[in-house]
N, C-alpha and C positions, 0 to 999 in steps of 0.2 A: 504494500500500500504506500503511495507516495503523497505525503501531506494531506491525507484524507481522501485521496482519489485512488480508486482501484486501477483505473486505466490511465496510464501516463499520457496517451494521445489526447484525452479530454483536457487535461491540464495544459498541454502544449497548444492545443487548438484555441482555448480561451485566451491564453497568454498572447499568442501570435495575433489573434483577432484584435485584442485590446491594444497591443503594440502598434499594429497597423493603423488603428483609429487615432491614437495619440499622435503618431508621427505624421498623419495626414493633416492635422489641425495645428500642431505646434511647430516651432522653428528649430527644435532641438530633438535629439534622439532620446528614447526612453532612458538609456543609460546615463545620459547627461542630466536629464531632469531629476532623476532619483539618486544621483551620485552621493548626496549628503546622507542618504539612508543606508548605504552599503555596509558601513562598519558597525552599525548599531541595530538596524531593523530592516534587513533586506526583504523579509517577507512582507512588510508593509507596502513596499513599492509593488511587489507582485500582486498583492490584494487589490491595489488601485488599478493596475493594468487589467486584471482578470474580471473585476466586478463592474465598476462604473463604465470603463471604456469598452469592455467586451459585451457586457450584458445590458447596460442602460443606453449608452450613446449610440448603439447600433440598432436600436428598435426602430421600426419603420414609420410609426404614426406621427413622429415629430422630427423635423429636419435639424441638421447640425446648426444652422443659423439660429433657430429658436432655442435649441438646447444651450448654446453658448451665451445667448442673452440672458437666459434664466440663470445660468451659472454665475455670470457677472452680477446679476441682481442679488443672488444668494450670498455671494462672497462680500458684496458691498454691505449687506445687512449684518454679516458677521463682524465686520470691522476691518482693521488693518491686518490683512493676511497676505503673505507673499504670493500666494496662488492667484490673487486677483489680477496682477499684471500679466501672468501667463494666459489667463482666460480672456483678458481684453485683447491680447495679441491673437489668440485663437478665434475670437469673435470676428476680428478683422480678416483673418485668414480664410474664414468660411463664408465671407461675403457681406458681413454687416458693415455699415458705414460708421465712421467716427461719430457722426451726429446721432445715430441710433444708440450707440454705446453710451454717449453722454446723456441722452434722454432717459434711458433705463436707469442709470445711476441717479439722475436727478429725481426720478419718480420714487426711488427708494427713500428719499428724505422724508416722505410722508409716513413711512413705516419704521425707519430705524433712527431718524433724527438727522439734523443737519451735520453734526460732526462726522458721522460715518459717511454720509453722502459727499461731504467735502473731501474726506480722505480718498474716497473712490474717484472723485474728479481729479485729484492730484495724481493718483496712480495712472489714470487714463492720460493725463497730460504728459507724464513721463514716457509712456508707451508711444503716444503720438509724436512726441519730440524725437524719439529714437528712429521713428519711421518717416520723419520729415513731413508730418501731416498738419503742422501748425503754421499759421493760425487756421482754425476751422472756418470754412466759408459757408 
C-alpha cells in the first residue's frame, strides 16, 4: 500500500493531472512552487497537487477563469497570504483582465473589510507592476 493507495497508478494519475493543471495556470513548475515545503512537509505539496488541482480545478461545470477569480476572492478575505499573488498571476494567465481582478478584490471589502481589500489591491499592484500592466486603463 502506498500512502493509503493500493494502486500506485491512481496516485500517479492524480498527481500528474494536478501537476499539469498547476503548470498550465502558473508561471513556475510544481517543484519551484513547493520548494519551501521539501525539507519539512513534502506530503503537503503532494496533497495540494492531488486534491484541489486534480480533483477540484479540473471539474467541468466551472471554467478556470471563474475558479481563479473565486480563489482570488477567497484569499483576499483570508488576508495577507503569499498565495494571493500566485493566484492573481494565475487569474491573468487564464484570461481574466486586471480590471476584473481589481473589481473582485474591491467587492471583497464588503465582506472582509477595507484593510484586507487594500492588502489585496497592493498584492495585485505588485503583480501588475511585474507584468508591466500599470497604470490600468
